[in-house]
PyMOL commands that place a pseudoatom at each C-alpha (Angstrom):
pseudoatom trace, name=CA, resn=MET, resi=1, chain=A, elem=C, hetatm=0, pos=[0.018, 0.000, 0.047]
pseudoatom trace, name=CA, resn=LYS, resi=2, chain=A, elem=C, hetatm=0, pos=[1.281, 3.503, -0.872]
pseudoatom trace, name=CA, resn=TYR, resi=3, chain=A, elem=C, hetatm=0, pos=[0.734, 6.389, 1.463]
pseudoatom trace, name=CA, resn=PRO, resi=4, chain=A, elem=C, hetatm=0, pos=[0.519, 10.105, 0.537]
pseudoatom trace, name=CA, resn=LEU, resi=5, chain=A, elem=C, hetatm=0, pos=[3.733, 12.059, 0.728]
pseudoatom trace, name=CA, resn=LEU, resi=6, chain=A, elem=C, hetatm=0, pos=[4.107, 14.357, 3.716]
pseudoatom trace, name=CA, resn=THR, resi=7, chain=A, elem=C, hetatm=0, pos=[3.681, 18.047, 3.165]
pseudoatom trace, name=CA, resn=PRO, resi=8, chain=A, elem=C, hetatm=0, pos=[6.661, 20.463, 3.750]
pseudoatom trace, name=CA, resn=GLU, resi=9, chain=A, elem=C, hetatm=0, pos=[5.082, 21.449, 7.060]
pseudoatom trace, name=CA, resn=GLN, resi=10, chain=A, elem=C, hetatm=0, pos=[4.757, 17.851, 8.198]
pseudoatom trace, name=CA, resn=LEU, resi=11, chain=A, elem=C, hetatm=0, pos=[8.379, 17.134, 7.206]
pseudoatom trace, name=CA, resn=GLU, resi=12, chain=A, elem=C, hetatm=0, pos=[9.496, 20.243, 9.159]
pseudoatom trace, name=CA, resn=ALA, resi=13, chain=A, elem=C, hetatm=0, pos=[7.520, 19.071, 12.210]
pseudoatom trace, name=CA, resn=LEU, resi=14, chain=A, elem=C, hetatm=0, pos=[9.492, 15.807, 12.106]
pseudoatom trace, name=CA, resn=ARG, resi=15, chain=A, elem=C, hetatm=0, pos=[12.750, 17.672, 11.610]
pseudoatom trace, name=CA, resn=ARG, resi=16, chain=A, elem=C, hetatm=0, pos=[12.227, 19.646, 14.822]
pseudoatom trace, name=CA, resn=LEU, resi=17, chain=A, elem=C, hetatm=0, pos=[12.195, 16.394, 16.838]
pseudoatom trace, name=CA, resn=ASP, resi=18, chain=A, elem=C, hetatm=0, pos=[15.167, 14.453, 18.025]
pseudoatom trace, name=CA, resn=THR, resi=19, chain=A, elem=C, hetatm=0, pos=[15.418, 10.828, 16.897]
pseudoatom trace, name=CA, resn=CYS, resi=20, chain=A, elem=C, hetatm=0, pos=[14.999, 9.386, 20.394]
pseudoatom trace, name=CA, resn=THR, resi=21, chain=A, elem=C, hetatm=0, pos=[11.641, 11.182, 20.687]
pseudoatom trace, name=CA, resn=VAL, resi=22, chain=A, elem=C, hetatm=0, pos=[10.588, 9.980, 17.247]
pseudoatom trace, name=CA, resn=SER, resi=23, chain=A, elem=C, hetatm=0, pos=[11.521, 6.402, 18.257]
pseudoatom trace, name=CA, resn=ASN, resi=24, chain=A, elem=C, hetatm=0, pos=[9.436, 6.714, 21.461]
pseudoatom trace, name=CA, resn=ALA, resi=25, chain=A, elem=C, hetatm=0, pos=[6.481, 8.019, 19.408]
pseudoatom trace, name=CA, resn=VAL, resi=26, chain=A, elem=C, hetatm=0, pos=[6.738, 5.168, 16.869]
pseudoatom trace, name=CA, resn=GLU, resi=27, chain=A, elem=C, hetatm=0, pos=[6.556, 2.686, 19.777]
pseudoatom trace, name=CA, resn=THR, resi=28, chain=A, elem=C, hetatm=0, pos=[3.160, 3.925, 20.856]
pseudoatom trace, name=CA, resn=PHE, resi=29, chain=A, elem=C, hetatm=0, pos=[1.586, 2.607, 17.580]
pseudoatom trace, name=CA, resn=GLY, resi=30, chain=A, elem=C, hetatm=0, pos=[2.752, -1.034, 18.241]
pseudoatom trace, name=CA, resn=LEU, resi=31, chain=A, elem=C, hetatm=0, pos=[3.611, -1.642, 14.561]
pseudoatom trace, name=CA, resn=ARG, resi=32, chain=A, elem=C, hetatm=0, pos=[6.944, -3.286, 15.119]
pseudoatom trace, name=CA, resn=LEU, resi=33, chain=A, elem=C, hetatm=0, pos=[9.138, -4.683, 17.922]
pseudoatom trace, name=CA, resn=ARG, resi=34, chain=A, elem=C, hetatm=0, pos=[10.932, -2.102, 20.013]
pseudoatom trace, name=CA, resn=ASN, resi=35, chain=A, elem=C, hetatm=0, pos=[14.335, -3.472, 19.011]
pseudoatom trace, name=CA, resn=GLU, resi=36, chain=A, elem=C, hetatm=0, pos=[13.669, -2.978, 15.292]
pseudoatom trace, name=CA, resn=GLY, resi=37, chain=A, elem=C, hetatm=0, pos=[13.648, -0.073, 12.887]
pseudoatom trace, name=CA, resn=TYR, resi=38, chain=A, elem=C, hetatm=0, pos=[16.927, 1.680, 13.724]
pseudoatom trace, name=CA, resn=THR, resi=39, chain=A, elem=C, hetatm=0, pos=[20.700, 1.322, 13.197]
pseudoatom trace, name=CA, resn=ASP, resi=40, chain=A, elem=C, hetatm=0, pos=[23.007, -0.119, 15.846]
pseudoatom trace, name=CA, resn=ALA, resi=41, chain=A, elem=C, hetatm=0, pos=[26.075, 1.562, 17.269]
pseudoatom trace, name=CA, resn=SER, resi=42, chain=A, elem=C, hetatm=0, pos=[28.188, 0.634, 14.245]
pseudoatom trace, name=CA, resn=ILE, resi=43, chain=A, elem=C, hetatm=0, pos=[26.702, 3.556, 12.403]
pseudoatom trace, name=CA, resn=ARG, resi=44, chain=A, elem=C, hetatm=0, pos=[27.865, 6.937, 13.780]
pseudoatom trace, name=CA, resn=CYS, resi=45, chain=A, elem=C, hetatm=0, pos=[26.514, 10.437, 13.192]
pseudoatom trace, name=CA, resn=LEU, resi=46, chain=A, elem=C, hetatm=0, pos=[29.736, 12.207, 12.064]
pseudoatom trace, name=CA, resn=PHE, resi=47, chain=A, elem=C, hetatm=0, pos=[28.246, 15.723, 12.359]
pseudoatom trace, name=CA, resn=PRO, resi=48, chain=A, elem=C, hetatm=0, pos=[26.324, 15.673, 15.686]
pseudoatom trace, name=CA, resn=HIS, resi=49, chain=A, elem=C, hetatm=0, pos=[26.079, 19.458, 15.735]
pseudoatom trace, name=CA, resn=LEU, resi=50, chain=A, elem=C, hetatm=0, pos=[23.626, 19.435, 12.803]
pseudoatom trace, name=CA, resn=PRO, resi=51, chain=A, elem=C, hetatm=0, pos=[19.855, 19.408, 13.341]
pseudoatom trace, name=CA, resn=ALA, resi=52, chain=A, elem=C, hetatm=0, pos=[17.915, 16.276, 12.608]
pseudoatom trace, name=CA, resn=MET, resi=53, chain=A, elem=C, hetatm=0, pos=[17.901, 14.869, 9.082]
pseudoatom trace, name=CA, resn=VAL, resi=54, chain=A, elem=C, hetatm=0, pos=[14.589, 13.750, 7.469]
pseudoatom trace, name=CA, resn=GLY, resi=55, chain=A, elem=C, hetatm=0, pos=[14.389, 12.222, 3.952]
pseudoatom trace, name=CA, resn=HIS, resi=56, chain=A, elem=C, hetatm=0, pos=[13.401, 9.393, 1.714]
pseudoatom trace, name=CA, resn=ALA, resi=57, chain=A, elem=C, hetatm=0, pos=[15.938, 6.652, 1.167]
pseudoatom trace, name=CA, resn=VAL, resi=58, chain=A, elem=C, hetatm=0, pos=[17.833, 6.306, -2.073]
pseudoatom trace, name=CA, resn=THR, resi=59, chain=A, elem=C, hetatm=0, pos=[19.424, 2.834, -1.904]
pseudoatom trace, name=CA, resn=VAL, resi=60, chain=A, elem=C, hetatm=0, pos=[22.841, 1.911, -3.451]
pseudoatom trace, name=CA, resn=LYS, resi=61, chain=A, elem=C, hetatm=0, pos=[25.239, -0.982, -3.077]
pseudoatom trace, name=CA, resn=ILE, resi=62, chain=A, elem=C, hetatm=0, pos=[28.970, -0.646, -3.688]
pseudoatom trace, name=CA, resn=HIS, resi=63, chain=A, elem=C, hetatm=0, pos=[32.249, -2.595, -3.696]
pseudoatom trace, name=CA, resn=CYS, resi=64, chain=A, elem=C, hetatm=0, pos=[35.554, -0.922, -2.750]
pseudoatom trace, name=CA, resn=SER, resi=65, chain=A, elem=C, hetatm=0, pos=[38.196, -3.573, -2.211]
pseudoatom trace, name=CA, resn=SER, resi=66, chain=A, elem=C, hetatm=0, pos=[38.878, -5.197, -5.630]
pseudoatom trace, name=CA, resn=PRO, resi=67, chain=A, elem=C, hetatm=0, pos=[40.491, -3.481, -8.741]
pseudoatom trace, name=CA, resn=PRO, resi=68, chain=A, elem=C, hetatm=0, pos=[38.853, -3.924, -12.125]
pseudoatom trace, name=CA, resn=THR, resi=69, chain=A, elem=C, hetatm=0, pos=[40.042, -6.715, -14.424]
pseudoatom trace, name=CA, resn=LEU, resi=70, chain=A, elem=C, hetatm=0, pos=[40.758, -4.171, -17.157]
pseudoatom trace, name=CA, resn=GLY, resi=71, chain=A, elem=C, hetatm=0, pos=[42.197, -0.707, -16.588]
pseudoatom trace, name=CA, resn=GLY, resi=72, chain=A, elem=C, hetatm=0, pos=[43.390, 0.988, -13.415]
pseudoatom trace, name=CA, resn=HIS, resi=73, chain=A, elem=C, hetatm=0, pos=[40.012, 2.169, -12.137]
pseudoatom trace, name=CA, resn=TYR, resi=74, chain=A, elem=C, hetatm=0, pos=[36.268, 1.886, -12.537]
pseudoatom trace, name=CA, resn=LEU, resi=75, chain=A, elem=C, hetatm=0, pos=[34.426, 4.339, -14.806]
pseudoatom trace, name=CA, resn=GLU, resi=76, chain=A, elem=C, hetatm=0, pos=[32.195, 6.850, -12.996]
pseudoatom trace, name=CA, resn=HIS, resi=77, chain=A, elem=C, hetatm=0, pos=[28.580, 5.517, -12.891]
pseudoatom trace, name=CA, resn=THR, resi=78, chain=A, elem=C, hetatm=0, pos=[26.300, 8.432, -13.681]
pseudoatom trace, name=CA, resn=GLY, resi=79, chain=A, elem=C, hetatm=0, pos=[23.040, 6.511, -14.617]
pseudoatom trace, name=CA, resn=TRP, resi=80, chain=A, elem=C, hetatm=0, pos=[22.033, 6.261, -11.021]
pseudoatom trace, name=CA, resn=TRP, resi=81, chain=A, elem=C, hetatm=0, pos=[21.498, 10.069, -10.834]
pseudoatom trace, name=CA, resn=ASN, resi=82, chain=A, elem=C, hetatm=0, pos=[18.253, 9.593, -12.724]
pseudoatom trace, name=CA, resn=TYR, resi=83, chain=A, elem=C, hetatm=0, pos=[17.194, 7.068, -10.147]
pseudoatom trace, name=CA, resn=VAL, resi=84, chain=A, elem=C, hetatm=0, pos=[17.984, 9.479, -7.342]
pseudoatom trace, name=CA, resn=LEU, resi=85, chain=A, elem=C, hetatm=0, pos=[15.615, 11.991, -8.869]
pseudoatom trace, name=CA, resn=SER, resi=86, chain=A, elem=C, hetatm=0, pos=[12.897, 9.387, -9.109]
pseudoatom trace, name=CA, resn=VAL, resi=87, chain=A, elem=C, hetatm=0, pos=[12.667, 9.206, -5.302]
pseudoatom trace, name=CA, resn=PRO, resi=88, chain=A, elem=C, hetatm=0, pos=[10.639, 11.897, -3.551]
pseudoatom trace, name=CA, resn=ALA, resi=89, chain=A, elem=C, hetatm=0, pos=[12.647, 14.827, -2.057]
pseudoatom trace, name=CA, resn=PRO, resi=90, chain=A, elem=C, hetatm=0, pos=[14.059, 15.403, 0.417]
pseudoatom trace, name=CA, resn=ARG, resi=91, chain=A, elem=C, hetatm=0, pos=[16.389, 12.417, -0.177]
pseudoatom trace, name=CA, resn=VAL, resi=92, chain=A, elem=C, hetatm=0, pos=[18.931, 10.483, 1.876]
pseudoatom trace, name=CA, resn=VAL, resi=93, chain=A, elem=C, hetatm=0, pos=[21.360, 8.276, -0.022]
pseudoatom trace, name=CA, resn=VAL, resi=94, chain=A, elem=C, hetatm=0, pos=[21.929, 4.937, 1.754]
pseudoatom trace, name=CA, resn=VAL, resi=95, chain=A, elem=C, hetatm=0, pos=[25.041, 3.095, 0.633]
pseudoatom trace, name=CA, resn=GLN, resi=96, chain=A, elem=C, hetatm=0, pos=[25.614, -0.508, 1.633]
pseudoatom trace, name=CA, resn=ASP, resi=97, chain=A, elem=C, hetatm=0, pos=[29.269, -1.403, 1.251]
pseudoatom trace, name=CA, resn=ALA, resi=98, chain=A, elem=C, hetatm=0, pos=[28.830, -5.043, 0.226]
pseudoatom trace, name=CA, resn=ASP, resi=99, chain=A, elem=C, hetatm=0, pos=[32.504, -6.024, 0.596]
pseudoatom trace, name=CA, resn=PRO, resi=100, chain=A, elem=C, hetatm=0, pos=[33.285, -8.866, 3.072]
pseudoatom trace, name=CA, resn=MET, resi=101, chain=A, elem=C, hetatm=0, pos=[35.077, -6.270, 5.176]
pseudoatom trace, name=CA, resn=PRO, resi=102, chain=A, elem=C, hetatm=0, pos=[33.310, -2.926, 4.592]
pseudoatom trace, name=CA, resn=GLY, resi=103, chain=A, elem=C, hetatm=0, pos=[35.267, 0.280, 4.792]
pseudoatom trace, name=CA, resn=SER, resi=104, chain=A, elem=C, hetatm=0, pos=[38.387, -0.417, 2.697]
pseudoatom trace, name=CA, resn=GLY, resi=105, chain=A, elem=C, hetatm=0, pos=[37.448, 2.608, 0.547]
pseudoatom trace, name=CA, resn=SER, resi=106, chain=A, elem=C, hetatm=0, pos=[34.878, 5.351, 0.316]
pseudoatom trace, name=CA, resn=LEU, resi=107, chain=A, elem=C, hetatm=0, pos=[32.379, 6.324, -2.365]
pseudoatom trace, name=CA, resn=LEU, resi=108, chain=A, elem=C, hetatm=0, pos=[31.174, 9.378, -0.361]
pseudoatom trace, name=CA, resn=GLY, resi=109, chain=A, elem=C, hetatm=0, pos=[33.290, 12.511, -0.072]
pseudoatom trace, name=CA, resn=GLU, resi=110, chain=A, elem=C, hetatm=0, pos=[33.179, 16.170, -0.917]
pseudoatom trace, name=CA, resn=VAL, resi=111, chain=A, elem=C, hetatm=0, pos=[32.546, 15.685, -4.638]
pseudoatom trace, name=CA, resn=HIS, resi=112, chain=A, elem=C, hetatm=0, pos=[29.673, 13.212, -4.219]
pseudoatom trace, name=CA, resn=ALA, resi=113, chain=A, elem=C, hetatm=0, pos=[28.222, 15.259, -1.323]
pseudoatom trace, name=CA, resn=ASN, resi=114, chain=A, elem=C, hetatm=0, pos=[28.060, 18.286, -3.743]
pseudoatom trace, name=CA, resn=ILE, resi=115, chain=A, elem=C, hetatm=0, pos=[26.515, 16.186, -6.508]
pseudoatom trace, name=CA, resn=LEU, resi=116, chain=A, elem=C, hetatm=0, pos=[23.967, 14.730, -4.140]
pseudoatom trace, name=CA, resn=ARG, resi=117, chain=A, elem=C, hetatm=0, pos=[23.054, 18.040, -2.623]
pseudoatom trace, name=CA, resn=ALA, resi=118, chain=A, elem=C, hetatm=0, pos=[22.409, 19.362, -6.164]
pseudoatom trace, name=CA, resn=LEU, resi=119, chain=A, elem=C, hetatm=0, pos=[20.026, 16.412, -6.541]
pseudoatom trace, name=CA, resn=ASP, resi=120, chain=A, elem=C, hetatm=0, pos=[18.075, 17.517, -3.409]
pseudoatom trace, name=CA, resn=CYS, resi=121, chain=A, elem=C, hetatm=0, pos=[19.689, 15.069, -1.041]
pseudoatom trace, name=CA, resn=VAL, resi=122, chain=A, elem=C, hetatm=0, pos=[20.149, 16.195, 2.569]
pseudoatom trace, name=CA, resn=GLY, resi=123, chain=A, elem=C, hetatm=0, pos=[22.533, 13.511, 3.659]
pseudoatom trace, name=CA, resn=ALA, resi=124, chain=A, elem=C, hetatm=0, pos=[23.978, 10.044, 3.228]
pseudoatom trace, name=CA, resn=ALA, resi=125, chain=A, elem=C, hetatm=0, pos=[24.351, 6.979, 5.382]
pseudoatom trace, name=CA, resn=THR, resi=126, chain=A, elem=C, hetatm=0, pos=[26.605, 3.933, 4.947]
pseudoatom trace, name=CA, resn=ASN, resi=127, chain=A, elem=C, hetatm=0, pos=[27.917, 0.882, 6.787]
pseudoatom trace, name=CA, resn=GLY, resi=128, chain=A, elem=C, hetatm=0, pos=[31.229, 1.744, 5.205]
pseudoatom trace, name=CA, resn=THR, resi=129, chain=A, elem=C, hetatm=0, pos=[33.319, 4.877, 5.437]
pseudoatom trace, name=CA, resn=VAL, resi=130, chain=A, elem=C, hetatm=0, pos=[33.320, 8.497, 4.221]
pseudoatom trace, name=CA, resn=ARG, resi=131, chain=A, elem=C, hetatm=0, pos=[35.996, 11.119, 3.659]
pseudoatom trace, name=CA, resn=ASP, resi=132, chain=A, elem=C, hetatm=0, pos=[36.649, 14.845, 3.190]
pseudoatom trace, name=CA, resn=ILE, resi=133, chain=A, elem=C, hetatm=0, pos=[35.097, 15.331, 6.629]
pseudoatom trace, name=CA, resn=PRO, resi=134, chain=A, elem=C, hetatm=0, pos=[35.850, 19.011, 7.228]
pseudoatom trace, name=CA, resn=SER, resi=135, chain=A, elem=C, hetatm=0, pos=[34.666, 20.029, 3.754]
pseudoatom trace, name=CA, resn=VAL, resi=136, chain=A, elem=C, hetatm=0, pos=[31.388, 18.099, 3.996]
pseudoatom trace, name=CA, resn=ALA, resi=137, chain=A, elem=C, hetatm=0, pos=[30.759, 19.355, 7.518]
pseudoatom trace, name=CA, resn=ALA, resi=138, chain=A, elem=C, hetatm=0, pos=[31.038, 22.936, 6.246]
pseudoatom trace, name=CA, resn=MET, resi=139, chain=A, elem=C, hetatm=0, pos=[28.295, 22.062, 3.733]
pseudoatom trace, name=CA, resn=CYS, resi=140, chain=A, elem=C, hetatm=0, pos=[25.917, 21.027, 6.524]
pseudoatom trace, name=CA, resn=PHE, resi=141, chain=A, elem=C, hetatm=0, pos=[25.419, 17.785, 4.622]
pseudoatom trace, name=CA, resn=HIS, resi=142, chain=A, elem=C, hetatm=0, pos=[24.715, 14.844, 6.941]
pseudoatom trace, name=CA, resn=PHE, resi=143, chain=A, elem=C, hetatm=0, pos=[27.128, 11.866, 7.034]
pseudoatom trace, name=CA, resn=PHE, resi=144, chain=A, elem=C, hetatm=0, pos=[26.250, 8.667, 8.979]
pseudoatom trace, name=CA, resn=ALA, resi=145, chain=A, elem=C, hetatm=0, pos=[28.976, 6.048, 8.694]
pseudoatom trace, name=CA, resn=SER, resi=146, chain=A, elem=C, hetatm=0, pos=[31.187, 3.549, 10.493]
pseudoatom trace, name=CA, resn=GLY, resi=147, chain=A, elem=C, hetatm=0, pos=[33.924, 6.162, 10.417]
pseudoatom trace, name=CA, resn=PRO, resi=148, chain=A, elem=C, hetatm=0, pos=[36.279, 8.141, 8.139]
pseudoatom trace, name=CA, resn=ALA, resi=149, chain=A, elem=C, hetatm=0, pos=[38.555, 6.827, 5.360]
pseudoatom trace, name=CA, resn=VAL, resi=150, chain=A, elem=C, hetatm=0, pos=[41.666, 8.109, 3.683]
pseudoatom trace, name=CA, resn=SER, resi=151, chain=A, elem=C, hetatm=0, pos=[41.053, 6.773, 0.107]
pseudoatom trace, name=CA, resn=HIS, resi=152, chain=A, elem=C, hetatm=0, pos=[38.214, 5.953, -2.210]
pseudoatom trace, name=CA, resn=GLY, resi=153, chain=A, elem=C, hetatm=0, pos=[40.006, 2.674, -2.959]
pseudoatom trace, name=CA, resn=TYR, resi=154, chain=A, elem=C, hetatm=0, pos=[38.184, 0.976, -5.810]
pseudoatom trace, name=CA, resn=ALA, resi=155, chain=A, elem=C, hetatm=0, pos=[34.689, 2.215, -4.878]
pseudoatom trace, name=CA, resn=HIS, resi=156, chain=A, elem=C, hetatm=0, pos=[32.148, 1.547, -7.503]
pseudoatom trace, name=CA, resn=ILE, resi=157, chain=A, elem=C, hetatm=0, pos=[28.361, 1.097, -7.634]
pseudoatom trace, name=CA, resn=ILE, resi=158, chain=A, elem=C, hetatm=0, pos=[27.181, -2.450, -8.264]
pseudoatom trace, name=CA, resn=GLU, resi=159, chain=A, elem=C, hetatm=0, pos=[23.396, -1.929, -7.800]
pseudoatom trace, name=CA, resn=PHE, resi=160, chain=A, elem=C, hetatm=0, pos=[20.852, 0.727, -6.895]
pseudoatom trace, name=CA, resn=GLY, resi=161, chain=A, elem=C, hetatm=0, pos=[17.115, 0.905, -6.168]
pseudoatom trace, name=CA, resn=LYS, resi=162, chain=A, elem=C, hetatm=0, pos=[16.960, -2.402, -4.306]
pseudoatom trace, name=CA, resn=GLY, resi=163, chain=A, elem=C, hetatm=0, pos=[16.846, -3.240, -0.599]
pseudoatom trace, name=CA, resn=VAL, resi=164, chain=A, elem=C, hetatm=0, pos=[19.989, -2.592, 1.487]
pseudoatom trace, name=CA, resn=GLU, resi=165, chain=A, elem=C, hetatm=0, pos=[20.995, -3.148, 5.118]
pseudoatom trace, name=CA, resn=ILE, resi=166, chain=A, elem=C, hetatm=0, pos=[23.264, -1.029, 7.217]
pseudoatom trace, name=CA, resn=GLY, resi=167, chain=A, elem=C, hetatm=0, pos=[23.816, -1.284, 10.954]
pseudoatom trace, name=CA, resn=GLY, resi=168, chain=A, elem=C, hetatm=0, pos=[21.136, -3.950, 11.231]
pseudoatom trace, name=CA, resn=LEU, resi=169, chain=A, elem=C, hetatm=0, pos=[18.469, -1.724, 9.652]
pseudoatom trace, name=CA, resn=LYS, resi=170, chain=A, elem=C, hetatm=0, pos=[16.827, -3.003, 6.448]
pseudoatom trace, name=CA, resn=ILE, resi=171, chain=A, elem=C, hetatm=0, pos=[15.980, -0.134, 4.089]
pseudoatom trace, name=CA, resn=GLU, resi=172, chain=A, elem=C, hetatm=0, pos=[13.972, -0.035, 0.957]
pseudoatom trace, name=CA, resn=SER, resi=173, chain=A, elem=C, hetatm=0, pos=[14.043, 2.724, -1.675]
pseudoatom trace, name=CA, resn=GLY, resi=174, chain=A, elem=C, hetatm=0, pos=[11.613, 5.517, -0.600]
pseudoatom trace, name=CA, resn=ASP, resi=175, chain=A, elem=C, hetatm=0, pos=[11.604, 4.664, 3.122]
pseudoatom trace, name=CA, resn=LEU, resi=176, chain=A, elem=C, hetatm=0, pos=[11.274, 7.684, 5.357]
pseudoatom trace, name=CA, resn=LEU, resi=177, chain=A, elem=C, hetatm=0, pos=[14.395, 8.121, 7.532]
pseudoatom trace, name=CA, resn=HIS, resi=178, chain=A, elem=C, hetatm=0, pos=[15.080, 10.298, 10.535]
pseudoatom trace, name=CA, resn=GLY, resi=179, chain=A, elem=C, hetatm=0, pos=[18.574, 10.756, 11.936]
pseudoatom trace, name=CA, resn=ASP, resi=180, chain=A, elem=C, hetatm=0, pos=[20.617, 12.853, 14.352]
pseudoatom trace, name=CA, resn=VAL, resi=181, chain=A, elem=C, hetatm=0, pos=[23.394, 12.521, 16.915]
pseudoatom trace, name=CA, resn=HIS, resi=182, chain=A, elem=C, hetatm=0, pos=[21.767, 9.391, 18.278]
pseudoatom trace, name=CA, resn=GLY, resi=183, chain=A, elem=C, hetatm=0, pos=[21.565, 7.405, 15.079]
pseudoatom trace, name=CA, resn=LEU, resi=184, chain=A, elem=C, hetatm=0, pos=[19.224, 6.605, 12.167]
pseudoatom trace, name=CA, resn=LEU, resi=185, chain=A, elem=C, hetatm=0, pos=[15.614, 5.461, 12.343]
pseudoatom trace, name=CA, resn=SER, resi=186, chain=A, elem=C, hetatm=0, pos=[12.973, 4.468, 9.798]
pseudoatom trace, name=CA, resn=ILE, resi=187, chain=A, elem=C, hetatm=0, pos=[9.456, 5.778, 10.215]
pseudoatom trace, name=CA, resn=PRO, resi=188, chain=A, elem=C, hetatm=0, pos=[6.546, 3.596, 9.131]
pseudoatom trace, name=CA, resn=PRO, resi=189, chain=A, elem=C, hetatm=0, pos=[4.763, 5.619, 6.382]
pseudoatom trace, name=CA, resn=GLU, resi=190, chain=A, elem=C, hetatm=0, pos=[1.269, 4.938, 7.635]
pseudoatom trace, name=CA, resn=ILE, resi=191, chain=A, elem=C, hetatm=0, pos=[1.928, 6.816, 10.897]
pseudoatom trace, name=CA, resn=ALA, resi=192, chain=A, elem=C, hetatm=0, pos=[4.473, 9.395, 9.766]
pseudoatom trace, name=CA, resn=ALA, resi=193, chain=A, elem=C, hetatm=0, pos=[1.997, 12.275, 9.775]
pseudoatom trace, name=CA, resn=GLU, resi=194, chain=A, elem=C, hetatm=0, pos=[0.855, 11.291, 13.354]
pseudoatom trace, name=CA, resn=ILE, resi=195, chain=A, elem=C, hetatm=0, pos=[4.343, 11.242, 14.901]
pseudoatom trace, name=CA, resn=PRO, resi=196, chain=A, elem=C, hetatm=0, pos=[4.583, 14.848, 16.012]
pseudoatom trace, name=CA, resn=ALA, resi=197, chain=A, elem=C, hetatm=0, pos=[1.321, 14.719, 17.930]
pseudoatom trace, name=CA, resn=ALA, resi=198, chain=A, elem=C, hetatm=0, pos=[2.251, 11.412, 19.518]
pseudoatom trace, name=CA, resn=ALA, resi=199, chain=A, elem=C, hetatm=0, pos=[5.654, 12.821, 20.403]
pseudoatom trace, name=CA, resn=ALA, resi=200, chain=A, elem=C, hetatm=0, pos=[4.148, 15.883, 22.026]
pseudoatom trace, name=CA, resn=LYS, resi=201, chain=A, elem=C, hetatm=0, pos=[2.241, 13.649, 24.442]
pseudoatom trace, name=CA, resn=ILE, resi=202, chain=A, elem=C, hetatm=0, pos=[5.417, 11.729, 25.386]
pseudoatom trace, name=CA, resn=VAL, resi=203, chain=A, elem=C, hetatm=0, pos=[7.481, 14.884, 25.841]
pseudoatom trace, name=CA, resn=LYS, resi=204, chain=A, elem=C, hetatm=0, pos=[4.790, 16.385, 28.116]
pseudoatom trace, name=CA, resn=TRP, resi=205, chain=A, elem=C, hetatm=0, pos=[4.752, 13.198, 30.232]
pseudoatom trace, name=CA, resn=GLU, resi=206, chain=A, elem=C, hetatm=0, pos=[8.539, 13.131, 30.473]
pseudoatom trace, name=CA, resn=ARG, resi=207, chain=A, elem=C, hetatm=0, pos=[8.613, 16.765, 31.501]
pseudoatom trace, name=CA, resn=GLN, resi=208, chain=A, elem=C, hetatm=0, pos=[6.156, 15.927, 34.306]
pseudoatom trace, name=CA, resn=ILE, resi=209, chain=A, elem=C, hetatm=0, pos=[8.432, 13.128, 35.585]
pseudoatom trace, name=CA, resn=ILE, resi=210, chain=A, elem=C, hetatm=0, pos=[11.443, 15.461, 35.565]
pseudoatom trace, name=CA, resn=ALA, resi=211, chain=A, elem=C, hetatm=0, pos=[9.527, 18.228, 37.254]
pseudoatom trace, name=CA, resn=GLN, resi=212, chain=A, elem=C, hetatm=0, pos=[8.423, 15.872, 39.991]
pseudoatom trace, name=CA, resn=CYS, resi=213, chain=A, elem=C, hetatm=0, pos=[11.971, 14.594, 40.505]
pseudoatom trace, name=CA, resn=ARG, resi=214, chain=A, elem=C, hetatm=0, pos=[13.152, 18.210, 40.972]
pseudoatom trace, name=CA, resn=SER, resi=215, chain=A, elem=C, hetatm=0, pos=[10.217, 19.332, 43.095]
pseudoatom trace, name=CA, resn=ARG, resi=216, chain=A, elem=C, hetatm=0, pos=[10.631, 20.335, 46.722]
pseudoatom trace, name=CA, resn=ASP, resi=217, chain=A, elem=C, hetatm=0, pos=[7.447, 18.387, 47.220]
pseudoatom trace, name=CA, resn=PHE, resi=218, chain=A, elem=C, hetatm=0, pos=[8.949, 15.229, 45.823]
pseudoatom trace, name=CA, resn=SER, resi=219, chain=A, elem=C, hetatm=0, pos=[7.608, 11.865, 46.978]
pseudoatom trace, name=CA, resn=VAL, resi=220, chain=A, elem=C, hetatm=0, pos=[7.891, 8.335, 45.645]
pseudoatom trace, name=CA, resn=GLU, resi=221, chain=A, elem=C, hetatm=0, pos=[4.153, 8.027, 45.543]
pseudoatom trace, name=CA, resn=LYS, resi=222, chain=A, elem=C, hetatm=0, pos=[3.685, 11.270, 43.501]
pseudoatom trace, name=CA, resn=LEU, resi=223, chain=A, elem=C, hetatm=0, pos=[6.438, 10.129, 41.098]
pseudoatom trace, name=CA, resn=ARG, resi=224, chain=A, elem=C, hetatm=0, pos=[4.836, 6.712, 40.703]
pseudoatom trace, name=CA, resn=THR, resi=225, chain=A, elem=C, hetatm=0, pos=[1.501, 8.305, 39.853]
pseudoatom trace, name=CA, resn=VAL, resi=226, chain=A, elem=C, hetatm=0, pos=[3.128, 10.385, 37.122]
pseudoatom trace, name=CA, resn=VAL, resi=227, chain=A, elem=C, hetatm=0, pos=[5.096, 7.460, 35.704]
pseudoatom trace, name=CA, resn=GLN, resi=228, chain=A, elem=C, hetatm=0, pos=[1.996, 5.264, 35.605]
pseudoatom trace, name=CA, resn=SER, resi=229, chain=A, elem=C, hetatm=0, pos=[0.215, 7.831, 33.486]
pseudoatom trace, name=CA, resn=SER, resi=230, chain=A, elem=C, hetatm=0, pos=[2.465, 6.912, 30.553]
pseudoatom trace, name=CA, resn=PRO, resi=231, chain=A, elem=C, hetatm=0, pos=[1.008, 7.527, 27.070]
pseudoatom trace, name=CA, resn=ARG, resi=232, chain=A, elem=C, hetatm=0, pos=[2.998, 4.609, 25.685]
for i in range(1, 232): cmd.bond("trace and resi %d" % i, "trace and resi %d" % (i + 1))
show_as sticks, trace
zoom trace
């Protein structure tokens, strides 16, 4: 089933939330297990100072470790740019390094970040590595990766538009992703528009808990009452 695209206002409402709060809100709908739908600690947010990233996944698979059988390097693959534009904006490129040991080289650096931003991408995520860190940080273009790399190695695209997996998160082309300093999360499309309202209820409840903990009138019984009023 396809769901209507979010409006710019709805996307902005999601962007104003941190990823932990979005995760809490998703849990209230009971659509998936609470240990599913997000990347593990192998995927790091390299620019934690940036605000949250929200966009639709553009899926790509690469190899980096092996040289071509002919010539000294692989030719630049440009056909996938048309595929990028076929996914609704804003876009997040998700690159699965399919080598046995991911990270021996990097597809993503300053040049590709500029190309992708020109294609209305707001960031990229990979189980492999990225480079040109200072230059990309200055662009305010998001990078989520296992870490930095020195060289592109023999990075080349082997597939795009099909399912990928990074950091334990399975991602299909078009999936709605939310990421910040905490990591990367997928949002089920059928509830995406309802997340900000659900998040507001959780934030209100959490503020009440914190307020009670800091209150001069604190008591365990009062705290228990607030905690038991959970909207989850």
